[in-house]
C-alpha positions in Angstrom: 144.2 41.2 119.0 144.7 38.4 121.7 148.4 38.1 120.8 148.8 41.8 121.2 147.1 41.7 124.5 149.4 38.8 125.7 152.5 40.7 124.7 151.2 43.8 126.5 150.4 41.6 129.6 154.0 40.2 129.6 155.4 43.7 129.4 153.1 44.8 132.2 154.3 41.8 134.3 158.0 42.5 133.7 157.4 46.2 134.5 155.6 45.2 137.7 158.4 42.9 138.8 161.1 45.5 138.1 159.1 48.1 139.9 158.6 45.8 142.9 162.2 44.9 143.1 163.4 48.5 142.8 161.0 49.7 145.6 162.0 47.1 148.1 165.7 47.2 147.4 168.1 44.6 148.6 166.4 44.2 152.0 163.1 43.0 150.4 162.2 39.4 150.0 162.4 38.4 146.3 159.8 35.8 146.7 157.2 38.1 148.3 157.9 40.7 145.6 157.3 38.1 142.8 154.1 37.0 144.5 152.7 40.6 144.7 153.7 41.2 141.1 152.0 38.0 140.0 148.9 38.9 141.9 148.8 42.3 140.3 149.4 40.8 136.9 146.5 38.4 137.4 144.2 41.3 138.3 145.4 43.3 135.3 145.0 40.2 133.0 141.4 39.6 134.3 140.4 43.3 133.8 142.0 43.3 130.4 140.0 40.1 129.4 136.8 41.7 130.8 137.3 44.8 128.8 138.2 42.9 125.6 135.0 40.7 126.0 132.8 43.7 126.7 134.2 45.6 123.7 133.6 42.6 121.5 130.0 42.4 122.6 129.4 46.1 122.2 131.1 46.1 118.8 128.8 43.3 117.6 125.7 45.2 118.9 126.8 48.4 117.2 127.4 46.7 113.9 124.0 45.1 114.1 122.4 48.5 114.9 124.3 50.1 112.0 123.1 47.4 109.6 119.6 47.7 110.8 119.6 51.5 110.4 121.1 51.2 107.0 118.5 48.8 105.9 115.7 51.0 107.3 117.1 54.1 105.5 117.1 52.1 102.3 113.5 51.0 102.8 112.5 54.6 103.5 114.3 55.8 100.4 112.5 53.2 98.3 109.1 54.3 99.8 110.0 57.9 99.1 110.8 57.2 95.5 107.6 55.2 95.1 105.4 57.9 96.7 107.1 60.6 94.5 106.4 58.5 91.4 102.8 57.7 92.5 101.9 61.3 93.5 103.6 63.0 90.5 100.3 63.2 88.6 98.4 64.4 91.7 101.0 67.1 92.3 100.7 68.2 88.7 97.0 68.4 89.0 97.2 70.3 92.3 99.6 72.8 90.6 97.1 73.2 87.8 94.3 73.7 90.2 96.3 76.3 92.1 97.0 78.2 88.9 93.3 78.0 87.9 92.3 79.2 91.3 94.6 82.2 91.1 93.2 83.0 87.6 89.6 82.6 89.0 90.5 84.9 91.9 91.8 87.6 89.6 88.7 87.2 87.4 86.4 87.5 90.4 88.2 90.6 91.5 87.7 92.2 88.1 84.1 91.2 88.0 83.6 92.6 91.5 85.2 95.9 90.5 82.8 96.1 87.4 79.8 95.3 89.6 80.7 98.0 92.1 80.9 100.5 89.3 77.6 99.2 87.8 76.0 99.5 91.2 77.2 103.1 91.6 75.5 103.9 88.3 72.3 102.1 89.2 72.1 104.1 92.5 72.7 107.3 90.5 69.9 106.3 88.1 67.3 105.7 90.7 66.0 109.3 91.1 65.4 109.3 87.3 63.3 106.2 87.4 59.5 106.3 87.2 58.2 106.6 90.8 56.2 103.3 90.6 59.3 101.4 89.4 61.5 103.1 92.0 59.2 102.1 94.8 59.0 98.5 93.5 62.8 98.3 93.5 63.2 99.8 97.0 64.4 96.5 98.6 67.0 95.6 96.0 68.3 99.2 96.0 68.6 99.2 99.8 70.4 95.9 99.6 72.8 97.2 97.0 73.9 99.9 99.3 75.4 97.4 101.7 79.2 97.0 101.7 79.5 93.4 102.9 77.8 91.8 99.9 79.5 88.9 98.1 80.1 88.9 94.4 77.2 86.5 93.7 74.8 88.5 95.9 75.8 91.8 94.3 75.4 90.3 90.8 72.0 88.9 91.6 70.7 92.2 93.0 72.2 94.2 90.0 70.5 91.8 87.5 67.2 92.1 89.4 67.3 95.9 89.1 68.4 95.8 85.4 65.8 93.1 84.4 63.0 95.0 86.2 64.0 98.2 84.4 64.2 96.4 81.0 60.8 94.8 81.6 59.2 98.1 82.6 60.7 99.9 79.6 59.3 97.4 77.1 55.7 98.0 77.9 53.0 100.5 79.0 52.0 100.4 82.7 48.7 101.9 83.9 47.7 101.8 87.5 46.3 104.0 90.3 49.1 105.5 92.3 49.3 107.8 95.3 51.4 110.8 94.2 52.0 114.5 94.9 53.0 115.7 91.4 52.4 119.4 92.3 54.7 119.2 95.2 52.3 121.1 97.5 49.5 119.9 99.8 48.9 116.2 100.4 49.5 113.2 98.1 46.4 112.0 96.2 45.2 109.0 94.4 45.8 109.5 90.6 45.5 107.5 87.5 49.0 107.1 86.0 50.1 105.6 82.7 53.8 105.1 82.0 55.4 104.9 78.6 58.3 102.7 79.6 61.1 104.7 81.3 60.7 107.7 79.0 57.6 109.5 80.2 54.2 109.2 81.9 50.8 110.9 82.4 48.9 111.4 85.6 45.2 112.3 85.9 43.3 113.6 88.9 39.7 112.7 87.9 38.2 114.8 90.7 39.8 118.0 89.7 40.6 117.3 86.1 44.3 118.2 86.5 46.8 116.3 84.5 50.6 116.1 84.6 53.4 115.0 82.3 56.2 113.1 84.0 59.7 112.5 82.6 63.4 112.2 83.8 65.0 115.5 84.4 68.4 116.8 85.6 67.4 116.4 89.2 65.5 113.1 88.7 61.9 112.3 87.8 59.8 115.4 87.5 56.1 116.2 87.0 55.0 119.2 85.0 51.4 120.4 84.7 49.7 119.4 81.4 47.0 122.0 80.8 43.8 120.9 79.0 45.1 117.3 78.9 42.4 115.6 81.0 40.2 114.6 78.1 43.1 113.0 76.1 44.8 111.4 79.1 41.4 110.0 80.3 40.7 108.6 76.8 44.2 107.0 76.6 43.7 105.3 80.0 40.2 104.1 79.1 41.5 102.5 75.9 44.3 100.8 77.8 41.9 99.4 80.4 39.5 98.2 77.7 36.8 100.7 78.5 37.1 102.6 75.3 37.2 101.9 71.6 40.8 101.7 70.2 41.6 104.9 68.5 44.5 107.3 67.8 44.9 109.8 70.7 46.9 113.0 70.2 48.7 113.7 73.4 51.8 115.8 74.2 55.1 114.0 74.7 58.7 115.2 75.1 61.1 113.7 72.6 64.5 115.3 72.3 63.7 119.0 73.0 62.3 120.6 76.1 59.1 121.6 74.4 55.9 119.6 74.5 55.0 118.3 71.1 52.0 116.4 70.0 52.4 112.7 69.2 49.9 110.0 68.2 49.1 106.7 69.7 
């Protein structure tokens, strides 16, 4: 590089001398022209040396920066490869969890659809439930009507209603209850005995009137039971332990609409 620069400098000096001589012509002083050309050459030579030195320094700096960046890129690539190998198992587990979560979401959506269908049937069933059971389930039924229930809340309420219905249907329940079976006048306190969810008997001891209750097309219904006070009263007394155990013939509706005698 230095040899090339020297040759270029000599060429510049000769060109400067020739230019100076040609400008001044024959009248110019040759010595003065040579001095000016030499001065210009020295300036050019100094500037050329400065530029060459500056370029050498910058070149070394750039080479050092390139080497540093190359080494840093290699280190980063090594770290990337290490992290990919280290997290391969974790990424596989995450993918499995995502797939399991999607499957669980689909299952929950299916369960929620089934629960909503079940709740609709339970709401339709309520008018046909015995009045005592329907009143006891008032809070769960009102909660089931809400639209913003979660799946777990809806399932808990549905199971509460079903379990109470199953429990009620497995036994005989006898209590005093305020009813208006005739549908006229005021409600009155009656002795009522339920045969599970199928049917019930109500007795007004003051008047001796009795009613037979059962699910009907429009829900639970009460029908007058003529001359039933004695048998219904005896049945209730046996249940409460105030009478001797015995078979009591009392009407009950099975499959037909007629009242047929049945024993207990």
